[in-house]
N, C-alpha and C positions, 0 to 999 in steps of 0.2 A: 869911837863914834859908831862904827858898824855894829858893834855888840848892842849898844843902846838902841839903835834903830831896829834891830832884830827883835829885841825884847818888847819894845813898844808896839811894833807891827804885830807880833805874835799875840800880845795881850789884847790889842784892839780887835783883831780878827777872831780870836777865841771868844772874846766878850760878845761880839756881834753874832757869832754862830750860836752861842748859848742862848742869847736873848731871842733869836729867831726860833730856835728849837722849842724853848719853853713857851713861846707865843702860840705855836701850832699844836703843841702836845695835848692840850685839853680837848682838841677836836678829833683826836685819833683814839682808836681802840687800843688797849694796852698791847695786844698781840701785834697790831700794825706798827705801833711805835717801836716795839722790840725788834721786829723784822727790819724796819727802816734803819735802825742803828747798826745793824750788821753790815750794811752797805758802805759805811763810812771809810773803812780801810781801802776798799776797792776804789772809791772816789778819790781818796788821797793819792793813791798810786797813779791813777789815771791823770790827775792834775800834775803830779810830778813829772810824768813822762811828757805830757803835752806842753805844759807851761815852762818847765825847767830843763827840758831836754835830757832827763835821766834815761839811762839805757833800760830797755824793756827786756827782761830775761825770761827764760823758760820757767824758772821757779815762780816769778811774779805772775805769769800767765796761768800757770797751774793753780796757784793759790787763789787767784781771783776767780778762776772758773769754779773751784770748789766752793768758795764763799757764795758766789752767785747761784750755783747749783743748790746749795743748802737753802738759800732764800727762796728759790723756786719750789723746792719740796715743801717748805713751810707755808708758802702761799697756797699751794695746791691742797695741803692738808687742812687748811682753814675752811675750804669750801664745803 
């Protein structure tokens, strides 16, 4: 039963996420959309730490900082 619940919940949340993304995508410049997609792993890790109590490691902090730093460089280069 737990496996079925996980599959259904994952399918529903993924479906809603994709529906939302493709709803707002036409209003975004392609570079903005690409840069926004880079933040998804950082958001997922943050949600795991905050909502599920996953441990936050130095490796996660470093990786998240590098990703966010890359996003910042991309945004500054667009100006």
